[in-house]
ZATOR-659743 format. One record per atom (N, C-alpha, C): residue number from 1; residue in three letters; x, y negated, z negated. Coordinates in steps of 0.001 Angstrom, whole numbers, plus 524288, in hexadecimal, padded with zeros to 5 digits. Layout:
<nodes>
<NUM; "ALA"; <X; Y; Z>>
...
</nodes>
This chain:
<nodes>
<1; "UNK"; <BE846; A7A6B; 8AC83>>
<1; "UNK"; <BE2DA; A7A9F; 8AABF>>
<1; "UNK"; <BE1A7; A7FD4; 8A820>>
<2; "UNK"; <BE36E; A8428; 8AA7D>>
<2; "UNK"; <BE255; A8948; 8A84C>>
<2; "UNK"; <BE4DF; A89E7; 8A2F0>>
<3; "UNK"; <BE992; A87BA; 8A23E>>
<3; "UNK"; <BEC44; A880F; 89D34>>
<3; "UNK"; <BE934; A853A; 898F6>>
<4; "UNK"; <BE6B3; A80CB; 89A3C>>
<4; "UNK"; <BE387; A7DEF; 8966D>>
<4; "UNK"; <BDED0; A8126; 894B6>>
<5; "UNK"; <BDC72; A83D7; 89865>>
<5; "UNK"; <BD7EA; A8724; 89727>>
<5; "UNK"; <BD99D; A8BA8; 893A3>>
<6; "UNK"; <BDDFD; A8E2E; 894F3>>
<6; "UNK"; <BDFF1; A9279; 891C2>>
<6; "UNK"; <BE134; A90A5; 88C35>>
<7; "UNK"; <BE3B7; A8C1E; 88BB6>>
<7; "UNK"; <BE502; A8A0A; 88689>>
<7; "UNK"; <BE018; A88DD; 8836E>>
<8; "UNK"; <BDC2B; A86C9; 885FA>>
<8; "UNK"; <BD740; A8593; 88352>>
<8; "UNK"; <BD49B; A8A98; 88161>>
<9; "UNK"; <BD4D8; A8EB2; 88465>>
<9; "UNK"; <BD28B; A93B1; 882B8>>
<9; "UNK"; <BD5A8; A961D; 87E3B>>
<10; "UNK"; <BDAD4; A95AC; 87E6D>>
<10; "UNK"; <BDE09; A97CE; 87A3C>>
<10; "UNK"; <BDD1B; A94EF; 8751A>>
<11; "UNK"; <BDBEE; A8FE6; 87561>>
<11; "UNK"; <BDAC0; A8CE2; 870AA>>
<11; "UNK"; <BD5F9; A8F0A; 86DDB>>
<12; "UNK"; <BD259; A915E; 870B8>>
<12; "UNK"; <BCDB3; A93AE; 86E5B>>
<12; "UNK"; <BCEF4; A98A7; 86B56>>
<13; "UNK"; <BD31A; A9B58; 86CE1>>
<13; "UNK"; <BD49B; AA046; 86A6A>>
<13; "UNK"; <BD7D8; A9F53; 8657D>>
<14; "UNK"; <BDB33; A9B68; 86593>>
<14; "UNK"; <BDEC9; A9A63; 8613C>>
<14; "UNK"; <BDBEB; A9807; 85C8E>>
<15; "UNK"; <BDDFE; A98D4; 857D9>>
<15; "UNK"; <BDB91; A9681; 85330>>
<15; "UNK"; <BDB7E; A908E; 85384>>
<16; "UNK"; <BD761; A8E44; 85165>>
<16; "UNK"; <BD6BE; A889D; 8517C>>
<16; "UNK"; <BDB49; A8602; 84E9A>>
<17; "UNK"; <BDD92; A8209; 850FB>>
<17; "UNK"; <BE1BE; A7F03; 84E91>>
<17; "UNK"; <BE734; A80E2; 84FCD>>
<18; "UNK"; <BE7CC; A8587; 8520D>>
<18; "UNK"; <BED0C; A878E; 8531C>>
<18; "UNK"; <BEFD1; A845D; 85752>>
<19; "UNK"; <BECD4; A8220; 85AE8>>
<19; "UNK"; <BEF48; A7F15; 85F10>>
<19; "UNK"; <BF0E7; A79A0; 85D44>>
<20; "UNK"; <BEFCC; A7853; 85850>>
<20; "UNK"; <BF1E8; A737F; 85614>>
<20; "UNK"; <BF7C3; A7417; 85520>>
<21; "UNK"; <BF985; A78E9; 85441>>
<21; "UNK"; <BFEF9; A79EE; 852EA>>
<21; "UNK"; <C01E5; A7D4C; 856E1>>
<22; "UNK"; <BFF06; A7F85; 85AAA>>
<22; "UNK"; <C0169; A82BC; 85EB8>>
<22; "UNK"; <BFF2B; A8136; 86400>>
<23; "UNK"; <C022B; A822A; 8682C>>
<23; "UNK"; <C001A; A8162; 86D71>>
<23; "UNK"; <C0083; A8685; 87067>>
<24; "UNK"; <BFCE2; A874F; 873F0>>
<24; "UNK"; <BFCCD; A8C0F; 87717>>
<24; "UNK"; <C00F7; A8B8B; 87B4C>>
<25; "UNK"; <C04A8; A8F2B; 87B4D>>
<25; "UNK"; <C08E9; A8F14; 87F1A>>
<25; "UNK"; <C0797; A9278; 883CD>>
<26; "UNK"; <C0572; A9716; 882B6>>
<26; "UNK"; <C0445; A9ABB; 886EF>>
<26; "UNK"; <C0099; A9EF2; 884DA>>
<27; "UNK"; <BFE85; AA202; 88846>>
<27; "UNK"; <BFB6C; AA688; 886C3>>
<27; "UNK"; <BFBCD; AAAA3; 88B00>>
<28; "UNK"; <BFAFD; AAF79; 8896A>>
<28; "UNK"; <BFB1F; AB3E0; 88D14>>
<28; "UNK"; <BF66F; AB75C; 88C12>>
<29; "UNK"; <BF401; AB911; 89033>>
<29; "UNK"; <BEFC9; ABCDA; 88FD5>>
<29; "UNK"; <BF1AF; AC1D5; 8926B>>
<30; "UNK"; <BF0FA; AC639; 88FBF>>
<30; "UNK"; <BF2CE; ACB2A; 891EA>>
<30; "UNK"; <BEF2E; ACF94; 89051>>
<31; "UNK"; <BEF87; AD3D7; 89328>>
<31; "UNK"; <BECA3; AD895; 891D9>>
<31; "UNK"; <BEFED; ADBCF; 88E20>>
<32; "UNK"; <BED70; ADE2D; 88A62>>
<32; "UNK"; <BF059; AE17B; 886C4>>
<32; "UNK"; <BF198; AE6C2; 8894C>>
<33; "UNK"; <BEE87; AE838; 88D2A>>
<33; "UNK"; <BEF72; AED29; 88FD5>>
<33; "UNK"; <BED10; AF1D5; 88D12>>
<34; "UNK"; <BEA62; AF0EF; 888B5>>
<34; "UNK"; <BE824; AF54B; 885C8>>
<34; "UNK"; <BE265; AF61D; 88708>>
<35; "UNK"; <BDF84; AF1ED; 88765>>
<35; "UNK"; <BD9E7; AF24C; 88852>>
<35; "UNK"; <BD868; AEEB0; 88CD1>>
<36; "UNK"; <BD3E7; AEF9F; 88F11>>
<36; "UNK"; <BD225; AEC83; 89389>>
<36; "UNK"; <BD141; AE6D1; 89203>>
<37; "UNK"; <BCECE; AE5E2; 88D88>>
<37; "UNK"; <BCD6A; AE097; 88BFB>>
<37; "UNK"; <BD10F; ADE58; 887CE>>
<38; "UNK"; <BD596; AE0A1; 88711>>
<38; "UNK"; <BD942; ADEE6; 8830F>>
<38; "UNK"; <BDD52; ADB48; 88589>>
<39; "UNK"; <BDD27; AD64C; 8841F>>
<39; "UNK"; <BE0CC; AD273; 8863F>>
<39; "UNK"; <BE38E; ACFAC; 881C8>>
<40; "UNK"; <BE82D; ACDB0; 882DE>>
<40; "UNK"; <BEB34; ACAC4; 87F07>>
<40; "UNK"; <BEBB6; AC51C; 880CD>>
<41; "UNK"; <BEB82; AC193; 87D18>>
<41; "UNK"; <BEC71; ABC0F; 87E1C>>
<41; "UNK"; <BF097; ABA44; 87A49>>
<42; "UNK"; <BF512; AB8A4; 87C53>>
<42; "UNK"; <BF958; AB6B3; 8791B>>
<42; "UNK"; <BF9B5; AB0D1; 879E9>>
<43; "UNK"; <BF964; AADDE; 8759F>>
<43; "UNK"; <BF99F; AA829; 875D6>>
<43; "UNK"; <BFEBD; AA678; 87350>>
<44; "UNK"; <C01D2; AA35E; 87628>>
<44; "UNK"; <C06CC; AA164; 87436>>
<44; "UNK"; <C060E; A9BC4; 87258>>
<45; "UNK"; <C079C; A9ACA; 86D79>>
<45; "UNK"; <C0717; A95A3; 86B22>>
<45; "UNK"; <C0C76; A937A; 869CE>>
<46; "UNK"; <C0CEA; A8E4E; 86A0E>>
<46; "UNK"; <C11B5; A8BA5; 8687A>>
<46; "UNK"; <C104E; A87BC; 8643A>>
<47; "UNK"; <C1355; A87BE; 86006>>
<47; "UNK"; <C122B; A8452; 85B9D>>
<47; "UNK"; <C1373; A7EA9; 85CF4>>
<48; "UNK"; <C0FC1; A7B30; 85BCC>>
<48; "UNK"; <C109C; A7598; 85C82>>
<48; "UNK"; <C13BD; A738C; 857E1>>
<49; "UNK"; <C168F; A6F55; 858B5>>
<49; "UNK"; <C199D; A6CF4; 8547E>>
<49; "UNK"; <C1634; A690F; 8518E>>
<50; "UNK"; <C123B; A6B29; 84EE0>>
<50; "UNK"; <C0E76; A67F6; 84C09>>
<50; "UNK"; <C0E20; A69E9; 84672>>
<51; "UNK"; <C0EB3; A6662; 842BC>>
<51; "UNK"; <C0E2E; A67C1; 83D3A>>
<51; "UNK"; <C089A; A6674; 83B8D>>
<52; "UNK"; <C05D9; A6A32; 8392C>>
<52; "UNK"; <C0083; A691A; 8375E>>
<52; "UNK"; <C0076; A6496; 83371>>
<53; "UNK"; <BFC4F; A6179; 83381>>
<53; "UNK"; <BFBCB; A5CE7; 83018>>
<53; "UNK"; <BFCCD; A5E36; 82A61>>
<54; "UNK"; <BFAA2; A6297; 82897>>
<54; "UNK"; <BFB16; A63E3; 8230B>>
<54; "UNK"; <C00A0; A6551; 82162>>
<55; "UNK"; <C0432; A6638; 8251E>>
<55; "UNK"; <C0996; A67A2; 823D3>>
<55; "UNK"; <C0D7F; A635A; 82515>>
<56; "UNK"; <C0BD6; A5EEA; 82710>>
<56; "UNK"; <C0F76; A5ACB; 828A8>>
<56; "UNK"; <C1268; A5859; 82419>>
<57; "UNK"; <C104A; A588F; 81F6C>>
<57; "UNK"; <C12E0; A5623; 81AF7>>
<57; "UNK"; <C16C2; A59D2; 81845>>
<58; "UNK"; <C16CF; A5ED1; 819A0>>
<58; "UNK"; <C1A54; A6296; 8173C>>
<58; "UNK"; <C1FD2; A620E; 8197D>>
<59; "UNK"; <C23B0; A6310; 81639>>
<59; "UNK"; <C291F; A6347; 817FF>>
<59; "UNK"; <C2ADC; A68F6; 817A7>>
<60; "UNK"; <C2D77; A6AC1; 81BB1>>
<60; "UNK"; <C2F1F; A702C; 81BE3>>
<60; "UNK"; <C34FD; A7091; 81B10>>
<61; "UNK"; <C3693; A74C6; 81890>>
<61; "UNK"; <C3C0B; A75AF; 81780>>
<61; "UNK"; <C3D45; A7B58; 818C8>>
<62; "UNK"; <C415F; A7C2D; 81BBA>>
<62; "UNK"; <C430F; A8181; 81CED>>
<62; "UNK"; <C45D1; A83CB; 81830>>
<63; "UNK"; <C44D1; A88A8; 8172B>>
<63; "UNK"; <C4786; A8B4C; 812E3>>
<63; "UNK"; <C4862; A90FE; 81461>>
<64; "UNK"; <C4C39; A934A; 811FF>>
<64; "UNK"; <C4D72; A98C4; 81301>>
<64; "UNK"; <C4A30; A9C11; 80F4A>>
<65; "UNK"; <C477C; A9FEF; 81167>>
<65; "UNK"; <C4428; AA339; 80E37>>
<65; "UNK"; <C46E0; AA819; 80C4E>>
<66; "UNK"; <C4B64; AA94A; 80E4E>>
<66; "UNK"; <C4E41; AADEC; 80CB8>>
<66; "UNK"; <C5414; AAC96; 80C84>>
<67; "UNK"; <C56F6; AAFB4; 809D7>>
<67; "UNK"; <C5C9D; AAEF6; 8099D>>
<67; "UNK"; <C5F4A; AB3F9; 80B4B>>
<68; "UNK"; <C63BB; AB373; 80DA2>>
<68; "UNK"; <C66C6; AB801; 80F59>>
<68; "UNK"; <C6A72; AB98B; 80B05>>
<69; "UNK"; <C6A81; ABE8B; 809DE>>
<69; "UNK"; <C6DED; AC058; 80598>>
<69; "UNK"; <C72F0; AC287; 807BB>>
</nodes>
């Protein structure tokens, strides 16, 4: 239950639409140790295997961008 509440709060912080392509894996809250009210929040995201609608018709090809001399 607590994890659901935390995820719901993190969704408010992240840009709208980012969770369509990423999922929240974990987060850490820590003190920076410099100031009394200075805290850090690190959010870990994992990319979903979802192709946006506007790119589904494109075909991708790997190519080498540099050559070794």
